[in-house]
N, C-alpha and C positions, 0 to 999 in steps of 0.2 A: 503494501500499499504505500502511495506517495501522496503526501499532502499538498503537492505543488500543483498537481494536476487540475484541480477546478480553478485555480487563480485566475488563468487567462479567460474563463468565463465569469468568474465572481468580481473581479477589479472592473471590468467596464461596466456591469451591473451597477454595482454600489457607486461607480463615478459617475453613472447615468444620473442616479437619485439625489446625488449630491450637486450634480450641475443643474437639475431640473429645481432644485431649492434656490439655485443662485440666478435665475433668470435675469434678475436686475444688477447683476455684476459680472458682465461679459468679460472683464479682464482676469477676474478670479476664475471664471468658468475655462476661459484658454489655457492658462498655467495648470489648472486641475485636469484637463483632459489631455494634454501633453505629458504629464506625469504619469497618468494612468497608462497611457498608450507605451510610454518608454518603459514602464514597470513589466507591461506584458512581452514587450521583445525581450527582455533579461530572462524572464521566466521561461518564455519559449525556448531561448538558447539553453538554458540549463536542462530543460527536459528533453531537447534534442540529444545533447551530448548523455545524460543518463539512460535513453532510450538506446543509443547506439551501443554503449558500453554493456550495459545490464539487462537489455531487453525491455518490452512494452512495460509501462507504469501505468499501473490500474488503481482506481479507487472506487469504491461502492459508496454512494450517497444514502444515508439512513438505512434503518435495518429492516429493509423490506424483504418480503420471501423471494426467492431466488428468480422466479419467473415475472415478478413484479419489478425487481430491482433496478435502481437506476445507476449504470455504470459507466463511467469515463474512462477512455483507454488511450494513451499516448503512445503508440509504437512509431517506429522509424518514420513512416509514411504520414502520420496525423502530425509528430512534431515538426517535420519539415515543413508541412503545409501551414502549419500554426507559425512557425518562425518567418516565414516568407509573408504570410497575410499582415502580421504584425508590423513588419519594417513597412510594408507598402502603406498601411493604414496611418500609421505614425507620419510617413511623408506627407500622404493626401491632407491629413488634418493639419500639419504646420503649413501648406500651401494654401489651405482655406483660410489659415489666419491671416496670411499674408495677402489675400485677394480682398479680406473684407467681408468674407460670406458669414462670419460668426458675430459681427457686429449688431448689438440691438440699437439699429437706427429707426428714426421716425419714418413712416410709410413703408416699412420693411420689416414687419416683426418677426424676426427669424433667428431670435435668441434661442429657441428649442434645437438648433443645429447640433449642438454639444451632445445633449442627451439622447437625442435620436441616433446621432453617429455612433456613440457610444454603444447604443443598442444594437446596432449594427453590427458593429465589433464583435460583441459578446455572441452574436446570433451565429457569425461566421466560426468563431472559436468554439462554440457548443457543437455544430456540426462536425468539424473535424475530430472531436474528441468522444462523439456519441457512441457508446457501446449497446444502443437499441434503437429500434427504428422510430419508437414514439417520441424518443427524446429527439430523434433526427427530425421528424415531424415538427417538434417545436420549435426548431432551430429555424427551420424554414419559415414558420408562421412569424418569428421574431424578425427575421429579414424580409418578410411581404409588409408587415407594417410600417418597418422603419424606413424601407425604399420608397414607400407611396409618399411619406412625409417630406423627403428629400427629394424626390422626383419633381414635386409639386411646389418646392419653394419659389416664394414670386408670385405664384397665382395666374400666371400668365395663362391664355386659352391653349397655347401648344402645349405646356407642360400640364395643365390639367387633363387634357385629351389623352397624351402620351401615357400619364399616370392612370387614368381610366382602363386604357388597354392593357397595360402592364398588370393590374389588379386583377381585370377579369380573366387573364390568362392564368394567374397564379392563384386564382380562386378555383379554378377549373382544375389546375394541376394540385391543390391541396385537396379538392373533394375525392380526386381519383386516389392520392397517397391515403386518404382515411380508409376509402374502400379496401385498397391493398392492405392495410394494417388490419381490418377487421377479417377480411379471409384468412391471412397469414395467422393471426391468433386463433381463429376458428380450427384452422387446420394442424397447428401445432401445439396451441397452449401457451405461446411465449412470443415476446418480441424481441428478447435479448439475442443479438447478433451471435454469441457464443453458441446459446443453447440452439437456434437456428440452424447454425451449422452442423449440428448433430441429427437434429429431428427433421430437417428437409429431404435428406438423404434417404429418410423411411417412409416418405409419402409416395403414392402412385407416380408416375412419370408425368402424366398430365395435368395431376394437381401442382406438382412443382413448377412445370412449365407455366401454368398459367400465373402462378404466383411471381414467377420471374418476368414474365412479359409486363404484369401491372406495375411492377415496381421500375422495369427499364422505361415504361413509357412516361411516368412521373418524372424520373431523373433526367430523361431526354429533353423535358419541357424545360426543366431548370438549367440544363447544359446547353440548351438552344441547338440540339441536334436536328438536321434536316428529317421531314418536313416541319418538324414542331420548334422552328427557330424564325417564323416570318413576323414574331411579334419583335424581335429585339431590335432591327433597324428604325424602327417607328417610335421605339420607346427612349432608348440611350441618347440621342443625338440633341435632344430637346433641354436636357438636365443641364445644370451648372457645370462646368469643366472639372472640378474635383469629385462632384457626385458621379458622373459619368467615369472619371477613371476609375474610382473604386469597384463601379458595377463592373466594369469591362473586365478589370483585372481579377476581381474575386467571385463575384457571384455565379457566374456560369462555371467558375472551377470547383465550386460547392458541389455542383450538379455532377461535373464530372467525377470528383472525389467520391461521391455516392455509388456511381456506377462501377468504378474500379473496386470499390470495397465489397458490394455486394456481390460483382460477378468473381472475385477471388476468394472471398470467404464462404459465401452461401451456394454458388453454383460455379465450383470447379469442373473444367470439363463440360462447360455449356454448349448445348446444341445449336444455340444461336449466333455462333460465331460468324456464319457467311451474312446472318441478316445485320450483325453489327457493322461487317467489312462494308457491305452495300451502302449502309447509313454513313460509313466514315467517308467514302468514295463521293457520295451524292451532298455531303455536307462540304467537303474540299471545294468541289467544282461548282455548285450553284451559288457558295458563298462568294467565293473570287470572281466570278462572272457578275456578280451584283456589285462588287466593289470597283471593278473596271468602269462600269456604266455610271458610277456617280460624278456628281460636278461639285458636292461639298465634301470637304476633309472628315468631318465628323461622321457622315455616312459611309464615305468609304471605308474608314478605320472599323465601323460597326459591323460591316461586312466582311472585312478580313478577319475581325474577332470571330464571326461564324465559322468561315472557311478553316481556320486554324484548329477549331475545335475537332475538325475533321483529323487531324494528326494525332490528337489525343485518344480519338475513339479508335483510331486503326492500332494504336499499342495495347489498348484493353482489348481489343478483339481477337488480336494474335493469340491471346490466352499463354503467353510463354513469358519465361523469365526475363528474356531481352527485350520482349515489347513492353513490358511492365516497367522496366528500367528505364526506356527510351521514354515514355510516357510520364514517369516521375521527373526525368530531367526537363523535358519539355514543359511541363505544367510550370515549374518554376520560372524558366525563362519567359514563358508567355504571359504569367502574370505581372512579373516585372515590367515587360516591355510594352504591354498594353497600357497598364497605368501610367509607364513613363511619357509614351506617346499622347496620351489624351491630356496629362498636365500641360506638356509643350504645346498642346494644339490649345490649350486655355490660354497662354500667354501669346500666342500668336492672335487669337480672337480680341484680345485685350489691345494688343499692339496696333492690328489692322483694322479690328472693328467688325471682322466677319471671318467665315471659316468656307464661304461659297467662293470657288476658284475664279468665277467671273468678276468677283468685286475687290480681288486684292492681288498684289504683284510687287516684286523689288523688295521682298524682305531680306534677302541675302545681302543687300547693299544697306539699308538702313537698319538693320537688327544682325549683324553678323554673328554673335553668340546665339542669338535663338536660331538661326539657320543650322548651326552646328549641332545644337540639341536636338534639332527634330531629324537631320540627317543620319546621326547614328544610330537612334533605335530604329528609325526607317529601315536602313539597309539590314540591320539585325533581323527585324522582322521578315524579310525578303530572303533571309537565310546565307548571306553574303560571307564567304569565309574571311577571316578565323572567327567569325562572332559565335557567339553560344546557338543562334538559331539554326546554323550550318552544322553545329555538331550534333543538336537534339535532331534534325531531320536526318542526318547520315545514321545515326542510331535506330532511328524508325525503319529507315529502308533497309537496314541491314537485317532487323529482326522479319522484317517481311521477307526478305530473301530465304532467311533460313526456313521459313514456314513454306516456300517453294511452290505453293497453290497458284493456278492461274489467277484467281482473285487477288491474291496477294500481290503477284508480279502488276497486275493491271492498276492497285493502288501506289506501288511505287511510280509507276510512269504518271499517275494522276497527281501525286504528290509532288514531284517534280515540275510538272506543269504548273500546278498552284504555285509553287515557288516563283516560277518565273512571271506569271501574272502578277504576283504579288510586287515583285520589283518593278514590273510596268507600272504598276498603279500607283506607287510611292515615287517612281521616277516622274510620272506626269505630274503629279502633285509636286513635287520639287521644282521642276521647270517652270511651271505657270505660277505658283505662289511664291518661290523666293527667287526665279533666276530672271523673269521678264520683269522690266520696268513698270514703274507706278503708273506711267503716262500710256504705256500699252495695255494694261489692266483698265484703265479710265476709256480709252478708245474702243476696246472691245465691249464694254458694259454700256457705252454711248450705241454702239452698232447695235446691240441686242434691244436697247430700247426703243430705238429708230423702227426696228422691224417689226415691232407689234405697235408701233403707231403712237408712241410715247416716249421722250427722253428720259433715260434713266439719270443722266448726270450733265451738267454743263460741259461744254468743250472745254479741252485743256490745250491751248495752244503752245504753251512753255512752261517750264517749270517754275517759273515766278509768277505766272498768272494764277490767281486765287479764283474759282469759279464759285465762289459763297461769298455773302457778306453777313455781318453779324449786326444785332441791333438788341439792345436791352436783354441780353442771356440768351437770344435766340440765333440760329444758324438757319440762313434761308438758302436753298437750294431749288434746284429745278423739280426735286422731287416732293418738295413742299417745306414748311415751316416747322423747324424742330427744335424744342429747348435743349439747350446743352447739358442741362442737369438730367434730361431725361436719356441722351444720348449716353452721357458718363455713366448713369445708373445701369444702363443696359450693357454696357461694356464691363462694368465691373461685375455683374452677375452671368456674363457670358449668354445674353439675350439677343438673338438675331432673328426675330420672327416677324418683325414689322417691316411691310415691303417699302413705306413711305420714310424709313429713316435712313439717311444717306450716311453710314458711318463712317467714310472716307472723307465727308466734309470737313471733320476735325484736322486730318491731316494737312489737307491742301488750304485750310484757314491759319496754320501754324500753331494750332491748340495740340497738336499730338503730344503725348508721352514719350520722350524720346528713350527712355530707359525703362524696363521692365521692373516692377517692383522686387527689391531683394528678397522679400520674404516669400514670393512664389517662385522667384529665380533659384534659390537655392534647393530648395525641396525637389525641383524638378530636376536641376542638374545634378543632385546627388542619387536620384532612381537611374537616370542615365548612366552616371559612372557606375552605380550598382550592376547595371545591363553589361557594361563593359567587363565589371570584374568576373561576372559569370564566366567569361571566356576563359579567363586567367587561372580561376580554380576549378574549370570544367572536368578535371580528371578526378580530383577528390570528390565534387559534387555527384559525377555521374557513380563513381564507386560506391557513395551512399544510396544512391538510388537503385544500385545493383543489390546492395545488402538488404534494403527494403523489400526489393522485387522477391528475393528469396523468402523473406518471411511471410510475405502475402501469399506466395504458392504452397509454401509448407505448411501454413495456418497453425501449426503446432505451437509457437511462441505465443501468438494471440491468444489461442485457446486456452492454454494452460495458464497464461498469466489471470485470465478472466476467471476461469473455473476453480483455480485454487485460492483466489482472493474473496469468493462470494461468502456471504453469511450462512450459516447453517439453519 
């Protein structure tokens, strides 16, 4: 029994309660939340070391009978996921503070950001540590209500609409999860994973297969596996940058983790291998084709998020030690890269006023640091050597080659094509948003406006010509009259859903912020540096993933840890 195991869940929950009591003291809220998440990072690191050296760390909560007991388990996989999630959530919270998301301002009563964010962190931690299906269900519900609050911050129409879609989809998956729990308990008399691993093997094959299909469908919705991924590209891009970053980096990975856990622990030698391989193939291809077709960077990254879930499902579907090791390494890479890219994209949006490719340009010249921060993780996402994305994909491709089936070889080809198309998508973004001049961006936007019968912006005959004028705190453009306060507030919150707002007007009027806020730049830069560090420590990290894969497929370390610790 390890008393540290519950702390990654308890600390954020207690911090959320304390932060809620400090709604009118935003400065104390900020320091409290940062201290809580820093503590979670330390605890998670200690648990990872202990799990790697001494095996799974287990604790039973309360003196419940064994079939009802609440057990938390930190094995190598859970502890690694816990540490990575704690690091990225700490970076995202620091970024949020720098952006001003957490301030209790008049007209934007969002001081609930801190308690909500901490509940989200607790839900993620609880999902990774959950040793029974009902506790995993509770984790998903914590994520659901915290996610809805964060998605709808600011109360704009686009965010409420996206939040409604998100909630409806997740309510459907929650209902399906409850049905799965009822069927599982009726068939086995328990929801504890360790007991299920023993009892499911005693069930008739058709009953076990039905339970597996129910659980996989539920988790596939959470993980955004095609065709259950259509909700994601419309839900994530409308949220503020730090919210989108933590959603893209973590929430889908909770679903992937759940699939990996149940497939290896509950359903070894699954008959659904081919079904999962086909799901991985379609997720890769449909996701990346959607990304290539996008003209907005947020939506492009949202579709690449879906496509790269296919790589993770590929490693799980192979049902082998090498495939699981590849998935373990790649999920760490993808959490870090996706979170870093969305944080950098928040800086792009603040700097240029938009993430629509037709409205921005010249960022490499006017913000070279920002250009580098985008370029490095973008190339990593595309799998360019020697970055960790390349290493992870090679590991997954080798696992597929060892499988040797025609479908596995097809996935190798599809994975390589997906990687090339990812490179095309991010290279197109770089060429348009960062490389072309601001004047070219204006001319392109003006041409689009003329083609629909209305000019989007005033002509820009030269760099010194200002196509806007100002009067009493307002900016006047061809698109209309806009309050500078409205523009600045929209840029602070990352809200670019009003067609009559000419965000670029501030740049042309000389009102642009020439430097990104240091409080946003440092956390984003730290995550980009961490993504590069993954390439440096790829050997030890991959070895850790391999040891975790051995434990997952042997199952004995997990089962013996839980069953020897339970109460009589």
